[in-house]
N, C-alpha and C positions, 0 to 999 in steps of 0.2 A: 701542562702541554704534553701531548702524547705524540710519539712518532707513529704514524698510521701506515705509511707505505714507504718502501725502499725498492727501487728498481734500477737495473743497469743494463746497458746494451753496449756490445763491442762495436766499434766503428773502424773498419780496416782502412789503412792508408790515410790520406788527408794531408800528408806533408807536414813540415814542421811549422810551429807557430800558430796552430789553430787555437781559437778562443771559444769559451762557452757560448758567446754570442753567435758564432758560426753555426753551432749545433742547434741552438734555439731558433735561429732564422730558418734553417732547413726544416725544422719540426713543423713550422706553420706555413711553409711555402705553398703558394696557391695551387700548383698542379698536384699536390699530394694532400688534398683535403681529407678530413676524416671520412671514414666509410659511412654507409647509410645507417647502420645500427648505432654507431657513436653519435651521429648527427641527430637521430631520433631520440636517443636517451638524453642528450643535452637539450634538445627542443622541449621534451616533456618536462625536464627539471626547470627550465626557465619559464615555461607556462605555469607550472605549479607555484614557482616563486612569485610570478606576477599576481596570481590569484590570492595567495596568502601574504603578499607584501614582504617576502623574505629578502628581496634584493634592493630594497629602498636604500638610498645613500645614507651612510653613517657619518657622524661628525668627524672632522679632521683629527680631533683629539683622540679618537678611538684607535688610530693607527700607531705603529711603533716607531716611526721615524724620529720622534723626539728623543727616544732612548738609544738611537744609533750613535756610537762613539764618533767624535769628530775626526780622528785619524782615519777611520774606515770610510766615513762620508767623503773625505778629501781624496782618498785613493780610488773611489768609485769612478768607473768610466762613464756613468750616466748619472744625471741628477736624481736624488732620492725623490720618489713619487712618480717617476716616469711610468706610464702605462705599459704593461707587458701582457697582452691578452686580458684575462680576467683579473690579473694581479697588478699591484703597484710595486715597482722595484724599490727595495730598501737600499740595495747596492748591487753593483756588478763589477767584478774584478776579472782579469783575463781568464782565470780558470774556474770561477764560481760566481753564482748569483743567488740572491735571496729576494723572493717576492712575497707579498702579503695580500690577503683578501679578508674582508670583514663584512659580514651580513648577519641576518637574523638566525642563521643556522650554524655558522662556524666563524671562528677567527683562525684562519689557516695561513700557513707559510709553506712555500715550495722552495726547496734548495736544489739547485742544479750545479753539477760539477763536471768538468771535462779533464780527464787525467791522461797524459801521454803514457803509452805502453808500447812494448815491442810490436811493430807492425801496424800501429795506428793509435787509437784512443779508446777510452771507455767513458761513456756518459752515464752519470749517476743522477737519479731523480728521487728526492725524498719529500714526503709531505708530513707536516706536523700540524696538529689541530688542538686548539684550546676551546673548551666548551663556552658558549655564550648564553645558553639557556638549558633548562632541564630536558629540552628536546634534542639537543646536540647528539647525545649517545644513540638515541633511536634513529635519527637522521643518518648518522655515520654507519650504523649497522645495516640500515636499509640499502644504502648505496654501495656498501662494500663489495658484494659479488660483481657488480657492474664495473666498479673501478678496477678491481683486481683481475678479472677474467675477460673483460671486453675493452675498456677504455685504455688502460696502460699498456697492455700487450700490443694493441693496434697502434697506439701512439709511438711506441718505441720501434716497432717494425717499420712504420712510415718514416721515422727518422733514419733508420739504417739504410733503407732503400734510397732516400733522398741524398744521404751522405755518399753512398756508393755511386750515385749518378753524378753528383757534383765533384767528387774527388776520386775518379777511377784509378785503380791501382795500375801502376806501370810496370 
C-alpha cells in the first residue's frame, strides 16, 4: 500500500467541538458543487470505467471491514460499510474517518482528519492505494496531475469557502 496524496487546508473559526463529519458534510454541500473542469474529469473517468468495466461491483469479501478491530468498530459513530460518496466508511470517529473503495483500477483508502488549532481547525486528507492489477501504476500515473493540480486544490478551496460561510468568524 502506498501513500499517494496528502493535503491540508486551514479552516478558520468554527467554534469548539467540530467533528470531521462537519467538514466532510460541507465538502459535498449542494451549493458548492465541483467546478466544470472537475465535473468533466470525473465524467470522463466514469465513462471510461463503464466502457472497460472498471467499476463493476466487487464481492463483499474484497473489502477490509472484516479486518477492522472490534474496539474501533464499536467506537465508530457510523456503521461500517456506510456509503460516503464513492467510498464505504470503515469507521468515523469525532476527529478522523477512513473510507475504502475497490474496483478494477485500485484498492484505495481515504483518511480524513480534523485537528483543532489556534483560531480554528486544520483538515487533513490522505489517499492510500494498493494495486489490484498490473495496470494500477499506469492508471495512478495517468491521473496524478489531475488529482494533484486540479481536483484536490479545488476540493479543498471549496471546503474552506463552505466552512467560512457556515462558520463565520465573529
